[in-house]
N, C-alpha and C positions, 0 to 999 in steps of 0.2 A: 642483501637482504632489505627490503623496504620497511621503513619505520612506520608503525601502526599509531595513528593518533586516536585518542578517545573522543567520542562524538558528543563532547559537550555542547550545550547551547550557546551561540555567538551573542556578541555584544550587538544590540540592536542597530548600532550606527556603523558596523563593521561592513566592508564589502563582502565578507564571507556570508553574512545572513542573506545576500542576494546573488549567491551562486558563485562568487569568486573565492578561490583558495589560493590566491597568490603568496599569502603569508606563510603557508605551511613549510616546514623543512623539505629540501631537496630529498626526493625519494619517499616522502611521507604518503599516507593515504589513510582515509577515514574508515572506521569500523562501522558495521551496522549500529543503530543506537539502543539495540536491546538483544538479549540472548534468550530468545522464547523457548519455552518447554513446548509450546503449540502454536500455530498460526490460525486463528479462526476467522473464516472469511464469510461474509454475507453477500449472497447472490441475488441479483435482480431487485436491488434496493432502491432504484430510480424507476419510475414508470416508463420513461422514454426509452431506457436501456432496455428493460423487458420487451417493450414492443419492437425494437429494431432488431431482436434475434428472434422474434416470432413467438415470444413465450407470454403465459398469462402472468399477471401480477400476483404474487403470493399473498395469502391471508395471514401469514405469520412468517417471520424471519426464516430465510433459507439458508442454512450454515453448512459449511464443508471446511476441510482442513487442508492446509498445505504443509509439507514436512519442514522442519527447521532447515535441512539441508538444502531447501530452495532459496535461502537468504543470501543476498549480496547487497553490497553498500554502494553509495554514491561514487561514480567513477568507475566501478567493476563492470566487466562486459557481461551482457546477457547472451547467452550460448544459444543459437538456433538449433535445434535437433536434427538430425539428418532424417529422422523418420516423420518429420511434419513438413506440410507445404503450407501451412496457414497459422501463422504465429501472431497473435495480436496483442497490443498494448491495452492496458486498463489502469487508468490513473485513478488513485483512491486517497481518502485520508486514512492514514494508519494511527490506531490507538494503542498506547502502551500502558499496560496494567502495572500499578505501583504496589498493590500490596494482595494478599490471597482474597479471593472472592468466591463465595458459595451462596447460593440462595439469596441473591441480593434483591433488594426492592428498588423499583425505580426511583423512589424518593430519595435514596442516599446513594445511587448508583455511580454518580460522578465522584464520590469520595475515593473510588478505587482507581481512578485515572491517574496516571503519573504524569502523561502529557501525551504530545501528537508529533507526528512526522509525515512525509509524503511516501507513497507507495506505488508500486507498479505490480498489479496482479496479473502477469504475463501467462497468457493461455495459449496453448495449441489448439485452436478451433476445431480443426478437423477431427483430431484425436478425441476431443472432448465429445463431439458429435457422435463418433462411431462408438465409443464407450458408453455413451448415455449418461453415465455419472462422471464426476469431475475430477477424480483423484489423479490419474495419469496425465491428462491434458493440462492440469494446473500444477503438477508436482515435479516438474523436471528440475534438475540442479540450475540456479540461477534464476528460477521463475518468480522469485519474490525479491524485487529491488526495493531497498528502502533506505530512508534517510534525507537529507545528510545528517540531521540532528533530531534529538527529543527537544522539543519546545515545552517547558512545563505548562501544565493545564491552566495555572492562573494568571499565565501570560497571553493566553489566546482567547479570543471573543469568537466562540465556536459558531454561533448563528451567524457571523459575518463572512465565514471562510468559502472560497470557491475552489474548485478542482480544476486545473489547466493543464492540459496535456498537449505537447508540440512533438511532432516528427520532423525532424531536419529543420527546426524552426518554424515550422507551419502548424498551426492551432488546429487540433482535431477533437479536442474535448473541452468544454467550457461548462461547468455546472456548479449550482450553488448547493452548499450542504443541506440547506433548509427543504431542498426537494426530496431529500430522502424519505422513502416511505416509512421505515422504522428508525426514529431517532436514537441517538447513542444510549440513552438511559434505558429505553425499552430492549436495545440489543443485549446490553450487559445482564439485564433481569432474565432474558430468555435464554442466553447462554449458560449462565451460572445456575439456572434450574436443573442443568443435566450434567454440568462439568465444572470443576473448579479452575478458576483462573489463577495462576500463579504470578508473582511478580516477574515482569519482563515478558509476559506474554503479549502477544500482538493480535489486535483485531483489524481487519481491512472491513471497512464499513460499506463497501460496494462502489460501483462505477457509474457516472453518468453516461448519457448517449453519446456515441461518436467513436466507439471502439473500432479499431480496423487493424490490417495488417502491417507489419514492419519487416524489413529485410535486412540481412546482414551487409554491413557498409553503413547502415543508417544510425542515427542517434535519437534517442527518446528522452523526453523531459517531463516530468510531472512537477508543476509549480503550485504550491498552495500558498497565495501570499500571506504573510504573517507567520508562516510555519517553515518555509524553506523551498529550495529547488533541487530536485533530484535529477541526475543526468547519468545515462548509461548508453554505452555503444553497444551495437549488436554485431556478434560475430558468428561465423559458421560453426558448427559442431563437427 
């Protein structure tokens, strides 16, 4: 049986912080950095991403949910479902909630953030388009890769972050957080106007342009310098 290691934040001088896990015990693996009751995702939150899919830019945050059963950790396999022919990567900043939040104002929204992580909002694009809505195309088991760590809010300069996604080492996405249409405080206020965010809940803040297909046998990485590097192999279901 593999040993499960808690996803604590690494020392800033450690190789682990840069995606090396050589010091972990043999057979050990990381767990997801949170145990959400819900995963709240923000769609089309970058202008160029909305345009690349032929969609209009939303006038208010477009929210949808992924089931907690979609969650996998750094190093875990993303399973390519047999009923899809077009599975895409979507690198994103993940936000982990630290305390219960309901009817939160933008002015104090950041007080409810525990920290940040890397996230891959995996999407079966053909199923999403056939269904029109997002639930099935984004809700498969293993379709929310997250990790490797939770980096505490106070240790991160949010406006300096960028999301970089690589497929087999080739950069596919490279976007800055400041290009988000709706910033994090506005997202938290909007979401908590209709639902309570519980400690450990996860917000996927949207993906920059450059999303595209990935295939079994490939490896996808989502790196956010200052937050971490999330790596997952793709296998056939």
